[in-house]
N, CA, C and O atoms as a printed pandas DataFrame, in Angstrom:
     atom_number atom_name residue_name chain_id  residue_number  x_coord  y_coord  z_coord
0              1         N          MET        A               1   28.479  -10.235  -10.629
1              2        CA          MET        A               1   27.391   -9.273  -10.524
2              3         C          MET        A               1   26.211   -9.901   -9.775
3              4         O          MET        A               1   25.913  -11.083   -9.945
4              5         N          ILE        A               2   25.561   -9.109   -8.963
5              6        CA          ILE        A               2   24.410   -9.584   -8.193
6              7         C          ILE        A               2   23.203   -9.688   -9.116
7              8         O          ILE        A               2   22.911   -8.777   -9.890
8              9         N          GLU        A               3   22.514  -10.807   -9.019
9             10        CA          GLU        A               3   21.323  -11.029   -9.834
10            11         C          GLU        A               3   20.097  -10.395   -9.172
11            12         O          GLU        A               3   19.913  -10.500   -7.960
12            13         N          THR        A               4   19.272   -9.745   -9.971
13            14        CA          THR        A               4   18.030   -9.148   -9.469
14            15         C          THR        A               4   16.847   -9.752  -10.217
15            16         O          THR        A               4   16.995  -10.311  -11.304
16            17         N          VAL        A               5   15.684   -9.626   -9.614
17            18        CA          VAL        A               5   14.436  -10.053  -10.251
18            19         C          VAL        A               5   13.431   -8.913  -10.149
19            20         O          VAL        A               5   13.556   -8.032   -9.300
20            21         N          ILE        A               6   12.435   -8.945  -11.026
21            22        CA          ILE        A               6   11.399   -7.906  -11.036
22            23         C          ILE        A               6   10.259   -8.318  -10.103
23            24         O          ILE        A               6    9.749   -9.436  -10.173
24            25         N          ARG        A               7    9.881   -7.402   -9.248
25            26        CA          ARG        A               7    8.722   -7.559   -8.368
26            27         C          ARG        A               7    7.903   -6.274   -8.445
27            28         O          ARG        A               7    8.327   -5.307   -9.077
28            29         N          LYS        A               8    6.741   -6.259   -7.811
29            30        CA          LYS        A               8    5.877   -5.080   -7.770
30            31         C          LYS        A               8    6.021   -4.388   -6.422
31            32         O          LYS        A               8    5.868   -5.010   -5.371
32            33         N          ARG        A               9    6.315   -3.102   -6.467
33            34        CA          ARG        A               9    6.274   -2.276   -5.260
34            35         C          ARG        A               9    4.875   -1.686   -5.210
35            36         O          ARG        A               9    4.405   -1.102   -6.187
36            37         N          ILE        A              10    4.216   -1.838   -4.078
37            38        CA          ILE        A              10    2.832   -1.400   -3.929
38            39         C          ILE        A              10    2.776   -0.395   -2.784
39            40         O          ILE        A              10    3.281   -0.653   -1.692
40            41         N          GLU        A              11    2.160    0.745   -3.046
41            42        CA          GLU        A              11    1.941    1.750   -2.012
42            43         C          GLU        A              11    0.449    2.021   -1.920
43            44         O          GLU        A              11   -0.225    2.211   -2.932
44            45         N          ILE        A              12   -0.052    2.036   -0.710
45            46        CA          ILE        A              12   -1.475    2.284   -0.471
46            47         C          ILE        A              12   -1.590    3.424    0.526
47            48         O          ILE        A              12   -1.160    3.302    1.673
48            49         N          LEU        A              13   -2.173    4.531    0.085
49            50        CA          LEU        A              13   -2.430    5.665    0.959
50            51         C          LEU        A              13   -3.844    5.507    1.508
51            52         O          LEU        A              13   -4.810    5.402    0.752
52            53         N          ALA        A              14   -3.948    5.492    2.830
53            54        CA          ALA        A              14   -5.247    5.250    3.461
54            55         C          ALA        A              14   -5.375    6.076    4.728
55            56         O          ALA        A              14   -4.374    6.435    5.348
56            57         N          ASP        A              15   -6.604    6.376    5.107
57            58        CA          ASP        A              15   -6.836    6.965    6.422
58            59         C          ASP        A              15   -6.303    5.968    7.454
59            60         O          ASP        A              15   -6.524    4.763    7.331
60            61         N          THR        A              16   -5.616    6.465    8.449
61            62        CA          THR        A              16   -4.963    5.599    9.423
62            63         C          THR        A              16   -5.902    4.570   10.058
63            64         O          THR        A              16   -5.474    3.437   10.279
64            65         N          PRO        A              17   -7.160    4.908   10.362
65            66        CA          PRO        A              17   -8.043    3.874   10.928
66            67         C          PRO        A              17   -8.277    2.680    9.995
67            68         O          PRO        A              17   -8.721    1.627   10.453
68            69         N          LEU        A              18   -7.989    2.823    8.703
69            70        CA          LEU        A              18   -8.194    1.729    7.751
70            71         C          LEU        A              18   -6.958    0.855    7.555
71            72         O          LEU        A              18   -7.017   -0.138    6.830
72            73         N          VAL        A              19   -5.853    1.207    8.183
73            74        CA          VAL        A              19   -4.605    0.468    7.970
74            75         C          VAL        A              19   -4.766   -1.008    8.319
75            76         O          VAL        A              19   -4.234   -1.865    7.613
76            77         N          ARG        A              20   -5.473   -1.314    9.369
77            78        CA          ARG        A              20   -5.663   -2.730    9.738
78            79         C          ARG        A              20   -6.389   -3.499    8.643
79            80         O          ARG        A              20   -6.066   -4.662    8.401
80            81         N          LEU        A              21   -7.357   -2.884    7.977
81            82        CA          LEU        A              21   -8.030   -3.552    6.857
82            83         C          LEU        A              21   -7.044   -3.826    5.719
83            84         O          LEU        A              21   -7.058   -4.898    5.113
84            85         N          VAL        A              22   -6.201   -2.851    5.444
85            86        CA          VAL        A              22   -5.226   -2.988    4.357
86            87         C          VAL        A              22   -4.202   -4.061    4.687
87            88         O          VAL        A              22   -3.930   -4.929    3.856
88            89         N          THR        A              23   -3.631   -4.018    5.882
89            90        CA          THR        A              23   -2.618   -5.008    6.232
90            91         C          THR        A              23   -3.208   -6.413    6.343
91            92         O          THR        A              23   -2.523   -7.392    6.047
92            93         N          ALA        A              24   -4.450   -6.524    6.760
93            94        CA          ALA        A              24   -5.107   -7.837    6.796
94            95         C          ALA        A              24   -5.269   -8.384    5.379
95            96         O          ALA        A              24   -5.092   -9.580    5.150
96            97         N          ALA        A              25   -5.607   -7.510    4.428
97            98        CA          ALA        A              25   -5.721   -7.936    3.023
98            99         C          ALA        A              25   -4.365   -8.395    2.491
99           100         O          ALA        A              25   -4.284   -9.390    1.772
100          101         N          ILE        A              26   -3.310   -7.678    2.841
101          102        CA          ILE        A              26   -1.959   -8.073    2.426
102          103         C          ILE        A              26   -1.648   -9.464    2.972
103          104         O          ILE        A              26   -1.132  -10.315    2.247
104          105         N          ASP        A              27   -1.955   -9.693    4.221
105          106        CA          ASP        A              27   -1.704  -11.002    4.833
106          107         C          ASP        A              27   -2.520  -12.100    4.154
107          108         O          ASP        A              27   -2.001  -13.188    3.905
108          109         N          ARG        A              28   -3.792  -11.828    3.851
109          110        CA          ARG        A              28   -4.638  -12.826    3.186
110          111         C          ARG        A              28   -4.108  -13.179    1.795
111          112         O          ARG        A              28   -4.295  -14.297    1.316
112          113         N          CYS        A              29   -3.451  -12.220    1.158
113          114        CA          CYS        A              29   -2.898  -12.449   -0.177
114          115         C          CYS        A              29   -1.535  -13.130   -0.132
115          116         O          CYS        A              29   -0.872  -13.282   -1.157
116          117         N          GLU        A              30   -1.131  -13.531    1.052
117          118        CA          GLU        A              30    0.115  -14.268    1.265
118          119         C          GLU        A              30    1.352  -13.481    0.846
119          120         O          GLU        A              30    2.343  -14.048    0.385
120          121         N          ILE        A              31    1.273  -12.169    1.015
121          122        CA          ILE        A              31    2.438  -11.308    0.819
122          123         C          ILE        A              31    3.194  -11.307    2.137
123          124         O          ILE        A              31    2.597  -11.160    3.204
124          125         N          THR        A              32    4.509  -11.471    2.061
125          126        CA          THR        A              32    5.281  -11.789    3.263
126          127         C          THR        A              32    5.499  -10.641    4.238
127          128         O          THR        A              32    5.838  -10.890    5.395
128          129         N          GLY        A              33    5.319   -9.403    3.818
129          130        CA          GLY        A              33    5.563   -8.321    4.760
130          131         C          GLY        A              33    5.011   -6.994    4.285
131          132         O          GLY        A              33    4.614   -6.846    3.129
132          133         N          TRP        A              34    4.990   -6.036    5.186
133          134        CA          TRP        A              34    4.513   -4.690    4.879
134          135         C          TRP        A              34    5.113   -3.717    5.883
135          136         O          TRP        A              34    5.574   -4.108    6.956
136          137         N          THR        A              35    5.097   -2.451    5.516
137          138        CA          THR        A              35    5.570   -1.377    6.374
138          139         C          THR        A              35    4.536   -0.263    6.354
139          140         O          THR        A              35    3.972    0.040    5.303
140          141         N          VAL        A              36    4.283    0.348    7.505
141          142        CA          VAL        A              36    3.342    1.458    7.597
142          143         C          VAL        A              36    4.127    2.716    7.977
143          144         O          VAL        A              36    4.878    2.730    8.952
144          145         N          LEU        A              37    3.934    3.761    7.187
145          146        CA          LEU        A              37    4.610    5.040    7.413
146          147         C          LEU        A              37    3.571    6.132    7.641
147          148         O          LEU        A              37    2.558    6.159    6.942
148          149         N          PRO        A              38    3.792    7.036    8.600
149          150        CA          PRO        A              38    2.861    8.147    8.804
150          151         C          PRO        A              38    2.996    9.164    7.668
151          152         O          PRO        A              38    4.085    9.381    7.138
152          153         N          VAL        A              39    1.887    9.772    7.312
153          154        CA          VAL        A              39    1.865   10.826    6.292
154          155         C          VAL        A              39    1.276   12.063    6.955
155          156         O          VAL        A              39    0.186   12.005    7.525
156          157         N          THR        A              40    1.992   13.180    6.883
157          158        CA          THR        A              40    1.559   14.361    7.637
158          159         C          THR        A              40    0.782   15.377    6.823
159          160         O          THR        A              40    0.024   16.162    7.394
160          161         N          SER        A              41    0.944   15.389    5.510
161          162        CA          SER        A              41    0.176   16.329    4.699
162          163         C          SER        A              41    0.260   15.926    3.235
163          164         O          SER        A              41    1.072   15.086    2.849
164          165         N          GLY        A              42   -0.594   16.542    2.432
165          166        CA          GLY        A              42   -0.601   16.262    1.003
166          167         C          GLY        A              42   -1.617   17.124    0.282
167          168         O          GLY        A              42   -2.302   17.951    0.884
168          169         N          LYS        A              43   -1.697   16.915   -1.001
169          170        CA          LYS        A              43   -2.663   17.635   -1.815
170          171         C          LYS        A              43   -3.126   16.707   -2.921
171          172         O          LYS        A              43   -2.322   16.004   -3.533
172          173         N          GLY        A              44   -4.396   16.709   -3.167
173          174        CA          GLY        A              44   -4.979   15.863   -4.195
174          175         C          GLY        A              44   -6.089   16.582   -4.919
175          176         O          GLY        A              44   -6.203   17.807   -4.858
176          177         N          ARG        A              45   -6.895   15.819   -5.597
177          178        CA          ARG        A              45   -7.992   16.351   -6.400
178          179         C          ARG        A              45   -8.948   17.220   -5.586
179          180         O          ARG        A              45   -9.523   18.180   -6.098
180          181         N          GLU        A              46   -9.107   16.869   -4.320
181          182        CA          GLU        A              46  -10.035   17.616   -3.467
182          183         C          GLU        A              46   -9.343   18.668   -2.612
183          184         O          GLU        A              46   -9.935   19.188   -1.666
184          185         N          GLY        A              47   -8.095   18.983   -2.938
185          186        CA          GLY        A              47   -7.401   20.052   -2.236
186          187         C          GLY        A              47   -6.347   19.557   -1.270
187          188         O          GLY        A              47   -6.045   18.366   -1.194
188          189         N          GLN        A              48   -5.798   20.508   -0.536
189          190        CA          GLN        A              48   -4.718   20.234    0.405
190          191         C          GLN        A              48   -5.287   19.742    1.730
191          192         O          GLN        A              48   -6.385   20.131    2.128
192          193         N          TRP        A              49   -4.533   18.884    2.406
193          194        CA          TRP        A              49   -4.943   18.397    3.720
194          195         C          TRP        A              49   -3.713   18.289    4.612
195          196         O          TRP        A              49   -2.581   18.218    4.134
196          197         N          HIS        A              50   -3.962   18.279    5.924
197          198        CA          HIS        A              50   -2.902   18.144    6.920
198          199         C          HIS        A              50   -3.328   17.110    7.944
199          200         O          HIS        A              50   -4.518   16.866    8.142
200          201         N          GLU        A              51   -2.354   16.513    8.586
201          202        CA          GLU        A              51   -2.631   15.548    9.644
202          203         C          GLU        A              51   -3.560   16.179   10.678
203          204         O          GLU        A              51   -3.367   17.325   11.083
204          205         N          GLU        A              52   -4.560   15.427   11.095
205          206        CA          GLU        A              52   -5.525   15.938   12.064
206          207         C          GLU        A              52   -5.961   14.790   12.964
207          208         O          GLU        A              52   -6.977   14.144   12.710
208          209         N          ARG        A              53   -5.195   14.542   14.007
209          210        CA          ARG        A              53   -5.484   13.414   14.891
210          211         C          ARG        A              53   -6.783   13.600   15.689
211          212         O          ARG        A              53   -7.404   12.614   16.087
212          213         N          VAL        A              54   -7.187   14.819   15.919
213          214        CA          VAL        A              54   -8.403   15.062   16.693
214          215         C          VAL        A              54   -9.627   14.529   15.961
215          216         O          VAL        A              54  -10.492   13.907   16.577
216          217         N          THR        A              55   -9.711   14.763   14.662
217          218        CA          THR        A              55  -10.869   14.305   13.894
218          219         C          THR        A              55  -10.643   12.961   13.230
219          220         O          THR        A              55  -11.545   12.439   12.576
220          221         N          GLY        A              56   -9.452   12.387   13.386
221          222        CA          GLY        A              56   -9.171   11.088   12.784
222          223         C          GLY        A              56   -8.854   11.151   11.307
223          224         O          GLY        A              56   -8.950   10.142   10.608
224          225         N          ALA        A              57   -8.475   12.333   10.816
225          226        CA          ALA        A              57   -8.216   12.504    9.387
226          227         C          ALA        A              57   -6.756   12.241    9.018
227          228         O          ALA        A              57   -6.345   12.530    7.894
228          229         N          ASP        A              58   -5.966   11.694    9.953
229          230        CA          ASP        A              58   -4.573   11.424    9.621
230          231         C          ASP        A              58   -4.481   10.239    8.657
231          232         O          ASP        A              58   -5.359    9.377    8.625
232          233         N          LYS        A              59   -3.414   10.218    7.883
233          234        CA          LYS        A              59   -3.244    9.201    6.847
234          235         C          LYS        A              59   -1.951    8.440    7.063
235          236         O          LYS        A              59   -1.035    8.910    7.737
236          237         N          SER        A              60   -1.899    7.253    6.477
237          238        CA          SER        A              60   -0.710    6.411    6.523
238          239         C          SER        A              60   -0.458    5.858    5.135
239          240         O          SER        A              60   -1.368    5.733    4.315
240          241         N          LEU        A              61    0.805    5.530    4.892
241          242        CA          LEU        A              61    1.209    4.897    3.652
242          243         C          LEU        A              61    1.643    3.478    3.982
243          244         O          LEU        A              61    2.553    3.270    4.785
244          245         N          VAL        A              62    0.995    2.511    3.363
245          246        CA          VAL        A              62    1.351    1.112    3.551
246          247         C          VAL        A              62    2.170    0.699    2.341
247          248         O          VAL        A              62    1.733    0.853    1.200
248          249         N          LEU        A              63    3.351    0.179    2.595
249          250        CA          LEU        A              63    4.286   -0.197    1.542
250          251         C          LEU        A              63    4.540   -1.693    1.607
251          252         O          LEU        A              63    4.736   -2.250    2.687
252          253         N          THR        A              64    4.537   -2.345    0.448
253          254        CA          THR        A              64    4.872   -3.761    0.375
254          255         C          THR        A              64    5.485   -4.061   -0.986
255          256         O          THR        A              64    5.353   -3.273   -1.923
256          257         N          VAL        A              65    6.151   -5.194   -1.088
257          258        CA          VAL        A              65    6.735   -5.667   -2.339
258          259         C          VAL        A              65    6.258   -7.097   -2.533
259          260         O          VAL        A              65    6.283   -7.898   -1.599
260          261         N          ALA        A              66    5.821   -7.418   -3.755
261          262        CA          ALA        A              66    5.242   -8.739   -4.004
262          263         C          ALA        A              66    5.479   -9.171   -5.445
263          264         O          ALA        A              66    5.861   -8.373   -6.300
264          265         N          SER        A              67    5.243  -10.440   -5.685
265          266        CA          SER        A              67    5.264  -10.959   -7.056
266          267         C          SER        A              67    4.076  -10.380   -7.822
267          268         O          SER        A              67    3.139   -9.854   -7.221
268          269         N          GLN        A              68    4.119  -10.480   -9.133
269          270        CA          GLN        A              68    3.012   -9.994   -9.969
270          271         C          GLN        A              68    1.694  -10.659   -9.572
271          272         O          GLN        A              68    0.665   -9.991   -9.465
272          273         N          ALA        A              69    1.729  -11.966   -9.354
273          274        CA          ALA        A              69    0.505  -12.692   -9.001
274          275         C          ALA        A              69   -0.079  -12.215   -7.680
275          276         O          ALA        A              69   -1.285  -11.989   -7.578
276          277         N          HIS        A              70    0.768  -12.061   -6.669
277          278        CA          HIS        A              70    0.282  -11.598   -5.370
278          279         C          HIS        A              70   -0.183  -10.139   -5.433
279          280         O          HIS        A              70   -1.165   -9.769   -4.789
280          281         N          ALA        A              71    0.518   -9.321   -6.202
281          282        CA          ALA        A              71    0.131   -7.916   -6.345
282          283         C          ALA        A              71   -1.243   -7.801   -7.006
283          284         O          ALA        A              71   -2.075   -7.000   -6.580
284          285         N          SER        A              72   -1.475   -8.594   -8.038
285          286        CA          SER        A              72   -2.777   -8.573   -8.721
286          287         C          SER        A              72   -3.889   -9.018   -7.782
287          288         O          SER        A              72   -4.976   -8.440   -7.769
288          289         N          ARG        A              73   -3.606  -10.041   -7.006
289          290        CA          ARG        A              73   -4.597  -10.525   -6.035
290          291         C          ARG        A              73   -4.927   -9.445   -5.012
291          292         O          ARG        A              73   -6.092   -9.262   -4.657
292          293         N          LEU        A              74   -3.909   -8.728   -4.536
293          294        CA          LEU        A              74   -4.140   -7.659   -3.568
294          295         C          LEU        A              74   -4.967   -6.531   -4.183
295          296         O          LEU        A              74   -5.885   -6.015   -3.546
296          297         N          ALA        A              75   -4.647   -6.151   -5.406
297          298        CA          ALA        A              75   -5.416   -5.092   -6.074
298          299         C          ALA        A              75   -6.884   -5.489   -6.201
299          300         O          ALA        A              75   -7.769   -4.661   -5.985
300          301         N          GLU        A              76   -7.148   -6.736   -6.545
301          302        CA          GLU        A              76   -8.539   -7.222   -6.638
302          303         C          GLU        A              76   -9.224   -7.162   -5.277
303          304         O          GLU        A              76  -10.381   -6.756   -5.169
304          305         N          GLU        A              77   -8.503   -7.568   -4.251
305          306        CA          GLU        A              77   -9.079   -7.585   -2.899
306          307         C          GLU        A              77   -9.398   -6.176   -2.399
307          308         O          GLU        A              77  -10.411   -5.968   -1.732
308          309         N          LEU        A              78   -8.543   -5.218   -2.717
309          310        CA          LEU        A              78   -8.739   -3.844   -2.227
310          311         C          LEU        A              78   -9.614   -2.997   -3.146
311          312         O          LEU        A              78  -10.020   -1.901   -2.760
312          313         N          ALA        A              79   -9.910   -3.473   -4.341
313          314        CA          ALA        A              79  -10.676   -2.685   -5.319
314          315         C          ALA        A              79  -11.958   -2.073   -4.744
315          316         O          ALA        A              79  -12.215   -0.897   -5.002
316          317         N          PRO        A              80  -12.763   -2.796   -3.989
317          318        CA          PRO        A              80  -13.988   -2.178   -3.441
318          319         C          PRO        A              80  -13.703   -1.005   -2.506
319          320         O          PRO        A              80  -14.498   -0.068   -2.430
320          321         N          LEU        A              81  -12.573   -1.049   -1.791
321          322        CA          LEU        A              81  -12.250    0.020   -0.846
322          323         C          LEU        A              81  -11.680    1.263   -1.527
323          324         O          LEU        A              81  -11.697    2.350   -0.950
324          325         N          LEU        A              82  -11.177    1.105   -2.745
325          326        CA          LEU        A              82  -10.575    2.246   -3.439
326          327         C          LEU        A              82  -11.572    3.384   -3.584
327          328         O          LEU        A              82  -11.234    4.544   -3.348
328          329         N          THR        A              83  -12.778    3.063   -3.965
329          330        CA          THR        A              83  -13.812    4.085   -4.145
330          331         C          THR        A              83  -14.550    4.371   -2.841
331          332         O          THR        A              83  -14.730    5.530   -2.467
332          333         N          SER        A              84  -14.975    3.323   -2.156
333          334        CA          SER        A              84  -15.808    3.532   -0.969
334          335         C          SER        A              84  -15.067    4.228    0.168
335          336         O          SER        A              84  -15.687    4.942    0.955
336          337         N          HIS        A              85  -13.754    4.034    0.269
337          338        CA          HIS        A              85  -12.986    4.622    1.364
338          339         C          HIS        A              85  -11.877    5.549    0.887
339          340         O          HIS        A              85  -11.066    6.005    1.693
340          341         N          GLY        A              86  -11.830    5.830   -0.398
341          342        CA          GLY        A              86  -10.886    6.801   -0.926
342          343         C          GLY        A              86   -9.420    6.393   -0.842
343          344         O          GLY        A              86   -8.543    7.247   -0.710
344          345         N          LEU        A              87   -9.150    5.084   -0.917
345          346        CA          LEU        A              87   -7.760    4.649   -0.902
346          347         C          LEU        A              87   -7.088    4.995   -2.227
347          348         O          LEU        A              87   -7.742    5.071   -3.267
348          349         N          LEU        A              88   -5.790    5.202   -2.176
349          350        CA          LEU        A              88   -4.991    5.390   -3.379
350          351         C          LEU        A              88   -3.995    4.249   -3.425
351          352         O          LEU        A              88   -3.187    4.092   -2.510
352          353         N          LEU        A              89   -4.044    3.448   -4.484
353          354        CA          LEU        A              89   -3.152    2.315   -4.630
354          355         C          LEU        A              89   -2.306    2.528   -5.882
355          356         O          LEU        A              89   -2.840    2.741   -6.970
356          357         N          THR        A              90   -0.994    2.469   -5.723
357          358        CA          THR        A              90   -0.093    2.542   -6.871
358          359         C          THR        A              90    0.829    1.335   -6.821
359          360         O          THR        A              90    1.154    0.826   -5.749
360          361         N          MET        A              91    1.247    0.886   -8.001
361          362        CA          MET        A              91    2.232   -0.187   -8.058
362          363         C          MET        A              91    3.071   -0.023   -9.309
363          364         O          MET        A              91    2.597    0.462  -10.336
364          365         N          TRP        A              92    4.320   -0.431   -9.208
365          366        CA          TRP        A              92    5.214   -0.371  -10.341
366          367         C          TRP        A              92    6.299   -1.423  -10.182
367          368         O          TRP        A              92    6.510   -1.958   -9.094
368          369         N          ASP        A              93    6.983   -1.710  -11.283
369          370        CA          ASP        A              93    8.052   -2.695  -11.265
370          371         C          ASP        A              93    9.287   -2.149  -10.562
371          372         O          ASP        A              93    9.673   -0.996  -10.756
372          373         N          VAL        A              94    9.899   -2.998   -9.743
373          374        CA          VAL        A              94   11.170   -2.685   -9.099
374          375         C          VAL        A              94   12.071   -3.913   -9.219
375          376         O          VAL        A              94   11.590   -5.040   -9.343
376          377         N          GLU        A              95   13.372   -3.682   -9.181
377          378        CA          GLU        A              95   14.324   -4.781   -9.148
378          379         C          GLU        A              95   14.699   -5.040   -7.704
379          380         O          GLU        A              95   15.006   -4.112   -6.956
380          381         N          VAL        A              96   14.674   -6.305   -7.313
381          382        CA          VAL        A              96   15.044   -6.667   -5.949
382          383         C          VAL        A              96   16.112   -7.749   -5.966
383          384         O          VAL        A              96   16.196   -8.549   -6.897
384          385         N          ILE        A              97   16.908   -7.755   -4.939
385          386        CA          ILE        A              97   17.863   -8.826   -4.700
386          387         C          ILE        A              97   17.185   -9.811   -3.762
387          388         O          ILE        A              97   16.406   -9.395   -2.905
388          389         N          ARG        A              98   17.446  -11.051   -3.892
389          390        CA          ARG        A              98   16.797  -12.114   -3.109
390          391         C          ARG        A              98   15.291  -12.144   -3.370
391          392         O          ARG        A              98   14.479  -12.081   -2.448
392          393         N          GLY        A              99   14.951  -12.240   -4.635
393          394        CA          GLY        A              99   13.556  -12.227   -5.050
394          395         C          GLY        A              99   12.698  -13.304   -4.447
395          396         O          GLY        A              99   11.478  -13.146   -4.390
396          397         N          GLU        A             100   13.282  -14.397   -3.992
397          398        CA          GLU        A             100   12.500  -15.484   -3.391
398          399         C          GLU        A             100   11.818  -15.038   -2.098
399          400         O          GLU        A             100   10.901  -15.705   -1.618
400          401         N          ARG        A             101   12.255  -13.929   -1.540
401          402        CA          ARG        A             101   11.656  -13.426   -0.301
402          403         C          ARG        A             101   10.343  -12.692   -0.538
403          404         O          ARG        A             101    9.614  -12.397    0.409
404          405         N          PHE        A             102   10.039  -12.398   -1.798
405          406        CA          PHE        A             102    8.855  -11.589   -2.112
406          407         C          PHE        A             102    7.872  -12.380   -2.932
407          408         O          PHE        A             102    6.813  -11.866   -3.293
């Protein structure tokens, strides 16, 4: 049987112009990788929204997987931006194969 280990999957929803700030924070926290996915629409506490490249209101989802220690460090680093820039950060436990990579 393949052995798995527990790591944290972290998703950060951010306005696309802020993605560089988010990925730079991930790099500073020594997390080995990240993926950026476009988000075209959604609905939240303030209502429904759609991608709007003209006004810069488009959003992206930044996905990464990290150890508990690195995930906690990233959450601390991004905490000021959660309120000031309306980021949404979620994390939960996932099982991964080759845990040494994360």
